[in-house]
Backbone as CSV, one residue per row, in Angstrom:
resi,resn,N_x,N_y,N_z,CA_x,CA_y,CA_z,C_x,C_y,C_z
1,MET,54.077,-29.015,73.969,54.490,-30.342,73.593,53.965,-31.330,74.626
2,LYS,53.476,-32.451,74.164,52.903,-33.463,75.036,54.012,-34.267,75.702
3,GLN,53.902,-34.470,77.018,54.886,-35.257,77.751,54.609,-36.745,77.550
4,VAL,55.664,-37.495,77.301,55.542,-38.928,77.074,56.154,-39.654,78.254
5,ASN,55.424,-40.570,78.852,55.946,-41.375,79.944,56.044,-42.806,79.448
6,LEU,57.256,-43.274,79.258,57.468,-44.592,78.689,58.048,-45.538,79.730
7,ASN,57.652,-46.793,79.659,58.159,-47.781,80.591,59.486,-48.361,80.150
8,ASN,59.760,-48.339,78.857,61.006,-48.920,78.388,62.095,-47.870,78.290
9,LYS,63.328,-48.343,78.264,64.473,-47.450,78.225,64.898,-47.196,76.778
10,ALA,65.621,-46.117,76.637,66.202,-45.786,75.334,67.715,-45.791,75.479
11,LYS,68.383,-46.117,74.408,69.840,-46.040,74.421,70.272,-44.915,73.500
12,ILE,71.304,-44.214,73.919,71.883,-43.128,73.137,73.287,-43.579,72.764
13,TYR,73.558,-43.618,71.482,74.857,-44.102,71.030,75.231,-43.448,69.709
14,LYS,76.490,-43.615,69.362,77.006,-43.138,68.078,77.288,-44.383,67.245
15,PRO,76.588,-44.576,66.136,76.761,-45.815,65.373,78.164,-45.940,64.787
16,THR,78.629,-47.171,64.719,79.932,-47.445,64.123,79.740,-47.850,62.669
17,LYS,80.798,-47.790,61.927,80.692,-48.200,60.529,80.631,-49.715,60.452
18,THR,79.947,-50.215,59.457,79.848,-51.656,59.279,81.106,-52.185,58.610
19,ALA,81.246,-53.479,58.595,82.408,-54.095,57.969,82.412,-53.869,56.467
20,MET,81.259,-53.570,55.886,81.170,-53.363,54.442,81.466,-51.920,54.038
21,GLN,81.623,-51.019,55.012,81.899,-49.614,54.704,83.396,-49.363,54.722
22,SER,83.860,-48.597,53.747,85.253,-48.195,53.770,85.403,-46.795,54.373
23,GLY,84.366,-45.980,54.262,84.406,-44.629,54.812,83.661,-44.534,56.118
24,LYS,83.514,-43.309,56.616,82.850,-43.084,57.886,81.463,-42.475,57.721
25,GLY,80.799,-42.751,56.609,79.467,-42.215,56.376,78.462,-42.747,57.382
26,ASN,77.508,-41.925,57.755,76.444,-42.265,58.705,76.971,-42.600,60.099
27,THR,78.133,-42.091,60.469,78.674,-42.356,61.807,78.913,-41.076,62.592
28,LYS,78.442,-39.939,62.098,78.711,-38.663,62.763,77.622,-38.280,63.757
29,ASP,76.378,-38.688,63.515,75.264,-38.312,64.380,75.123,-39.269,65.553
30,TRP,74.499,-38.772,66.611,74.127,-39.587,67.766,72.702,-40.064,67.559
31,VAL,72.383,-41.252,68.038,71.085,-41.870,67.811,70.432,-42.180,69.158
32,LEU,69.141,-41.861,69.267,68.325,-42.281,70.401,67.387,-43.356,69.882
33,GLU,67.495,-44.546,70.463,66.730,-45.686,69.982,66.167,-46.440,71.188
34,PHE,64.907,-46.817,71.128,64.274,-47.519,72.237,64.626,-49.002,72.206
35,ASP,64.788,-49.573,73.404,65.070,-50.998,73.508,63.837,-51.793,73.114
36,THR,64.064,-52.919,72.473,62.971,-53.786,72.044,62.576,-54.696,73.195
37,ARG,61.305,-54.860,73.361,60.824,-55.818,74.344,59.701,-56.634,73.720
38,LYS,59.387,-57.735,74.332,58.356,-58.659,73.848,58.673,-59.186,72.446
39,ASN,59.897,-59.656,72.283,60.252,-60.272,71.004,59.617,-61.647,70.914
40,GLY,59.300,-62.024,69.709,58.737,-63.347,69.478,59.087,-63.814,68.086
41,LEU,58.634,-64.980,67.756,58.895,-65.547,66.444,57.573,-65.679,65.706
42,ASN,57.511,-65.116,64.510,56.317,-65.241,63.684,56.307,-66.650,63.100
43,LEU,55.301,-67.431,63.438,55.265,-68.824,63.009,55.045,-68.975,61.509
44,LEU,54.402,-68.002,60.889,54.126,-68.092,59.465,55.389,-67.858,58.633
45,THR,56.152,-66.824,58.984,57.327,-66.478,58.182,58.645,-66.928,58.797
46,GLY,58.662,-67.151,60.122,59.904,-67.521,60.789,60.744,-66.319,61.157
47,TRP,60.246,-65.119,60.950,60.989,-63.905,61.263,60.748,-63.499,62.704
48,GLU,61.702,-62.750,63.247,61.521,-62.215,64.587,60.521,-61.070,64.519
49,THR,59.634,-60.999,65.492,58.587,-59.989,65.474,58.396,-59.413,66.866
50,SER,57.743,-58.269,66.936,57.469,-57.617,68.209,56.181,-56.819,68.074
51,THR,55.447,-56.731,69.166,54.243,-55.908,69.181,54.547,-54.514,69.710
52,ASP,55.794,-54.282,70.099,56.222,-53.001,70.647,56.642,-52.076,69.504
53,THR,55.803,-51.109,69.161,56.113,-50.216,68.042,57.152,-49.163,68.405
54,MET,57.408,-48.956,69.699,58.435,-47.977,70.091,59.826,-48.420,69.650
55,SER,60.023,-49.704,69.437,61.332,-50.195,69.012,61.661,-49.768,67.582
56,GLU,60.677,-49.274,66.848,60.906,-48.838,65.472,61.328,-47.372,65.382
57,ILE,61.273,-46.664,66.506,61.613,-45.242,66.500,63.115,-45.072,66.648
58,ARG,63.688,-44.263,65.767,65.122,-43.980,65.785,65.293,-42.496,65.476
59,LEU,65.766,-41.738,66.468,65.926,-40.296,66.319,67.408,-39.953,66.221
60,ASN,67.773,-39.125,65.244,69.160,-38.705,65.057,69.364,-37.306,65.622
61,PHE,70.514,-37.098,66.270,70.882,-35.811,66.847,72.315,-35.494,66.453
62,ILE,72.632,-34.212,66.364,73.972,-33.785,65.991,74.965,-34.042,67.114
63,SER,74.520,-33.889,68.365,75.437,-34.083,69.490,74.781,-34.952,70.558
64,LYS,75.631,-35.492,71.421,75.149,-36.310,72.531,74.327,-35.468,73.494
65,GLU,74.729,-34.221,73.689,74.021,-33.331,74.611,72.587,-33.078,74.158
66,GLN,72.385,-32.939,72.852,71.035,-32.730,72.328,70.165,-33.961,72.565
67,ALA,70.717,-35.138,72.390,69.962,-36.371,72.612,69.598,-36.520,74.082
68,VAL,70.530,-36.214,74.976,70.269,-36.305,76.413,69.213,-35.280,76.823
69,GLU,69.321,-34.071,76.293,68.347,-33.024,76.612,66.945,-33.419,76.138
70,TYR,66.839,-33.989,74.954,65.536,-34.435,74.440,64.946,-35.513,75.348
71,ALA,65.776,-36.472,75.756,65.289,-37.550,76.616,64.829,-37.012,77.964
72,LYS,65.576,-36.079,78.532,65.195,-35.507,79.825,63.921,-34.678,79.717
73,ASN,63.777,-33.900,78.644,62.586,-33.069,78.456,61.321,-33.897,78.250
74,ASN,61.463,-35.119,77.735,60.308,-35.970,77.458,60.173,-37.125,78.446
75,ASN,60.866,-37.034,79.574,60.783,-38.049,80.642,61.065,-39.458,80.135
76,ILE,62.116,-39.611,79.350,62.507,-40.908,78.817,63.713,-41.404,79.601
77,ASP,63.607,-42.600,80.184,64.768,-43.210,80.831,65.751,-43.607,79.743
78,PHE,67.027,-43.345,79.972,68.013,-43.620,78.936,69.331,-44.049,79.549
79,TYR,70.166,-44.641,78.726,71.550,-44.911,79.078,72.393,-44.609,77.846
80,ILE,73.648,-44.270,78.090,74.541,-43.821,77.014,75.605,-44.886,76.772
81,ILE,75.817,-45.213,75.524,76.899,-46.100,75.116,77.942,-45.224,74.433
82,GLU,79.067,-45.051,75.094,80.136,-44.209,74.553,80.828,-44.940,73.404
83,PRO,81.221,-44.206,72.360,81.919,-44.855,71.237,83.342,-45.249,71.643
84,GLN,83.790,-46.368,71.110,85.151,-46.803,71.368,86.092,-46.114,70.399
85,LYS,87.248,-45.795,70.884,88.255,-45.145,70.032,88.823,-46.164,69.052
86,ARG,89.069,-45.701,67.854,89.598,-46.560,66.808,91.099,-46.777,67.005
87,LYS,91.527,-48.027,66.914,92.946,-48.355,67.056,93.583,-48.385,65.672
88,LEU,94.644,-47.673,65.514,95.402,-47.717,64.254,96.585,-48.663,64.446
89,ILE,96.645,-49.644,63.586,97.727,-50.634,63.685,98.720,-50.402,62.575
């Protein structure tokens, strides 16, 4: 496997459900996602744009340990965002 040396950091997190979701679908896996850099505004469309294609990569893992192991094996700097516990009112 080819070693990747990246200058940007990746974040490892567990996605939360959106306000439009009633269930917990798509919230079980851990995600490794690269931080976006060099954001700009496309003058033609008015949309936000970036020349950094690494920001489009999103890898799903079953556990946090697997995501951390993948990042360490591929020399990727990372930080972990722990999920917040849900409050029942």
